[in-house]
Structures are given as C-alpha cells and as structure tokens.
N, C-alpha and C positions, 0 to 999 in steps of 0.2 A: 800099132806106133813105131817110129823109128829109133835110134840112137840121138839123132840132134845132130848138128853141126858143132865140130869140138875143132876151137881154133888156137894152134900153136902159136906163141910167138916167143925168138930166143932174144936175150937181151944183149947178148955178143957176137949177131949176125949186124952185117954192115946196111947200112942206108939205103943204099940201090939193093940190097935181098930182101930185105924190109917192105921198100915198094915191089916187089916180085913178088912176093908171100902174100902182100896188102890184095894185089890184084887175081891171083889167084883164090884169096880167100872170099871177095867177089863174087868172082867165076861163079862159086858151091854155093856161095849164098842163095844166085837166084837160080839156082836149079836146083835148088831144095823144093821140098811141101810147102810149102806159106801154112798151110791149114796145120802146122804142128808147134808147137813151143816151146820143145824143152828143147835141151842144147842152149846156148849162148845165144841164140838170135829171138831174144825172147820177144820182139818185139813185130816180131814175121807176118803172124799172124792178123798184122790191124793192114798191114801194105792194101792199098786202092790203086787204082786206075787213076789218074787226073782226069779222063773219058767220065768216066762214073762219080768221082766225085761231085767235081762241077761240070751235066750236062753241056754242049754248045759251045766248051772251050774248045778252041783247035790246035791239035797238037801235032800238028803234022812238025818235021824235025826235032821234038822236043826230048830235050833226054832228062829223063825220068827213073824210077825205080824197075821199070821197066825193061831198060835197054842201057842200063846205066855203066855194064862193065867194061861194054867192046869202049867206053865211049876215055873209062879209067883207064886202062891200057893205054889209049893213046898218048893221055895226060904224063904220063911215066915215059912215054919215045920220044916227049915231045911236049915239058912244061910248056906250062901256057904261065906268059906273065904280067896279062889282064891288061886291058883297055882302058888307059889313059882319058879317053873322051869317059868311062863310064866312073872311073871311081881306082881306089887302091883295094886292098886284100889287108886289111888289118880286123881280125877279131875281137871282139867286144865281152862284155860280159851283162851286158843291160838290163837284161831280160829278169835278172834275177829280179829287178825292179818289180817290177807287175807285177811277178808271183808275190814278192813282200806285197805289194799294193793289195792285192785279194784277197792274201790271210790277216792281213790289219782290217780289213772289213768286215770279214767274216770273227773279227776276235772279239770285235763289239770297243775295241778300242776307244773308237771315235764316235761320232752319235750317227755313224751312215752305215750301222750294219743295214738294216733293212733293206739298202740300198742295192747292195751287192745281190739278192733275189735278181731286183729287176735286171741287175747288167748281165746274169746268168740268165738269163728271159730270150734277151735282144743277143748269145750266141745258140742258142739250143737248135734251131732251124738252119743254121748257118756254117759252110766253109769256111776257117781260116787260112788268109794268106799272110805267110811269116815273109817280109817283107826284110832277106839278111840275116839268115837263119844264123850265120858263125857255124862252131864245128861241135855244139850242142842241144839237146834233146831239153831247151826248156822254153823252149816255144810249142814247144807239143808237149812237157807238162801244164803248161798256160793253158790253152787251150782244152785238154782235161778238166781242170779245173774249173773251166766255166760251162764245162757242157756242152761242146761247140759239139755241131754235127761231123765236124770233121779235119784235119788239118792238110797245109801242103806248104813244108817250108824251102823258100825261094834263097839259093847261094848260089853265084858266081864262081867265085875266088877259093874255098875251104869246103868246095863241095864232095868229093876222096873224104877229106877228114873225118866233114858232117855224118856218113852213110860209116864208117867205121864205126864213130860213137856210138850213131843210134843202134845198128845192125851187130857189130861184131864184139861190141864191149855189155852193153843192157843186158843185164841178167831177170832173171823172175827176182832172186835176192835187191836187186839195185832196186828197181819200178817198187815193190815193197818199200824199205827205207826211202823212196822219194816221196812216197804216200801218194802214188798220183789215182788211186781209186779207176772211176771206169775208161780203159782205155778206147778211145774212138780211130777210126778209119785214118790211114795219113798217104801220102807219098811226101820225097823230096826228088824238086824238080834245079837241074845245073842251068841256072840265068838267070840275065841281069832285071830288078824288076822292073821297070818299060817296058820291055822285051816280051816277059810272062805276062805281065798286068794287060799288056793288048789286044793275047790272047783271049781271053775273058768276056761273057758277054756283061751287058748293063745290068746295075744294081741284083747284083751276085753275090757277094761272101761278106765277111769283118776278113778286119786287118790289125795287123800288131807290125810294127817295125821300131825295136829298139837296136840303138848302140848304132843309126846309121847315121854317126856324126862327119866334121868336120875335118875329119884324120879320112876318110872313106867316101865323101860324097861331095867336089871341089870347082864341079861342074854344073854352073847354075842354072841355064838352058837343059843339062841336062834334070835337077832335079826339078825346073817346072812344069816341066812334058810328064816325069813321074808326077806330081802332086796333080794334075788333073786327070791323070787316068785313075789317079786313088779316088777323084770324086764318083769318078763313073762309072766304075765297077761299086763301092759301097754297095751293100743292102740301107736300103732307106730305115728299116726296121730292126738294120743293126749297129755295129758302132767299131772305130777302128783306136786301138790303143797305142802312145804314142809315147817313148819317152829318152830323151839327149837323141835327136834325128834330129836335121837338116829338114826332112820331110815333117812343112807345114799346110798340108791344104787347104786352104781357108780362100785362096781365090777362086770365081766360079768357073764351073766347068758345063759347058750343057745343060744352062738354066740352073745348077745347082749347086751348091756352096757344102764347103762343112766346118761346124764351128765347135767349142767346148760347149759339152751339155753341162749345162749347172747343176744338172741332178748330181755332181760327179766330187768330189773335191777332188783336187789337183797334187793334195799331200796330205800322207798320214801320219802316223807319230815315226815311221822307222821309213819312209819316202818318202820322197821330194819331185817333185815334177815330171808328175807320169799324169798321161793324158787324155781324159775320154773323150771321144771327139762322134758325134751324130751329122745327118746328113741332112740339108733342108730343101726344098726346091724356092726357088723365084716364080712370079706369080710376075707375066707379062704385063 
C-alpha cells in the first residue's frame, strides 16, 4: 500500500494560487491508484465509469471523473459564466431535506416507518442520477442510505468545487461521522441536466433533484424538456425524489407520466414538501 495522497492548502495563498494548486491536486488525484483508500481521498475507490454504471449511455464528449482534470485546467484559464439558457450558478443545501426525510421514516416518528423498506427496495437495483448536485456529497450520502446500485452527480456550474469536496476533503473519519454506511459506486459529471439525460437509455435510472428552484432554473422551455426526459429515463420499478425544485415532471412523455406516489408522505416531523414520484404508463 502507498502512503496515499496528501493535499496541502496554505490559507495565506492568493485565490489564483489556490486555483492552480487545486488543478494540480486534481491532476494528482486522477493519476493515483483508485484501489487505495488511505490518505485524503476516501471516496476514490468508489469511482466507476459512467458507461459501466449505466450501460448504453452515450459518453462521447462527456466530462466526468475519468477526464475532468484537463477540463478543470481550462476553466481556470477561461472561467465559465454559465449559459443563461440553462440557468444560473447558485448552490443550495436542500438535499438535507431528503436525508432528513429518510431518517424521519426510519425513526418511527410517523406511521410510515415500514415504508422506508419499500422505498429502499425501489433503489436497490438502479443507479441514481442527481440533477444539480451542487458543491457537496449530500446526494451521494442519500443514495447510500437508500442502498442504490450507484450514483452519478450532475453539475454544470459548481463542478470543480464538487470534485474538491468529494475527493480532496472527505476523509474516512468524515465518512464515519456522516454514518454513510455501505458506500456505492459513483461518478460526477460536468453537464446540464437536459444534455445528460438525453444520453441515457429509456427506463433505466432513479432520480433526485433538490434545490433546483427559480433562482437556478428560469427558462420554461428548458424546464419542460428536462421534465420530459426525466419521465423517459425513470425506471418504472424505481422512483424520483424531489424537494424545492422547478422540475415537476407530471406531463405525459412517450405514453408515460409521473405522479406523486400516494404510498409515501410529503411531510414528516422534520421535513416538508418532499415528493416521492413514480412512473405510470397510459394505455392507448
């Protein structure tokens, strides 16, 4: 076993100096042996390619953990402002509501405790796509809690910071503190929701979207197109968990639509407005 990666950050460094060091850290990260878990990169061993996680996904020109170091370097040289047609860069922490929702169900605070096992059953054989992962690993944490097969975080604006959080700051000690439990395969993708969803085969994944609200998504046409793709790719055997989002995929797409699953509450003692949605097929 090697000594692991040691990432050093000097608080007296200027912002450009820190950016350059981050690029170097990421470059070192992806030349590192992913099978080793010591050092700072506690989640490194869980990285899996997007194609392996979801066979049939079109990966041409996709920026993911296998090739992101070069892209991050380019961002530092030419900072991206984000496309106004897609949305705005604005980080939120609403995934915490999803984590709190599951903990409430498990705690027996409400009469739906037994249904947390039903919910976990909907995730056990599928990969979760987290639309708008932000800058933290909360979506990954929730996917682990639900026992999903794998996790892919999609983030067009804060990707660099997401990579930093996931692989340069999360230690084994931090994972134990979060009580993540069994870790699952994962990847992080730098792309907007619509572009990535169009890469996926039909009926293949579970979905999260937390905090993709009106501060981020403001283009009605784009929102409608994303919702249609969400319906198309959602596995009929799985589910979509939504909180504080402009994305409410209830309209019909290719003979199917999504509805709020009446088996699950929208509120618990400590959370409110969490939607658990399922896919239904309409007969002609």
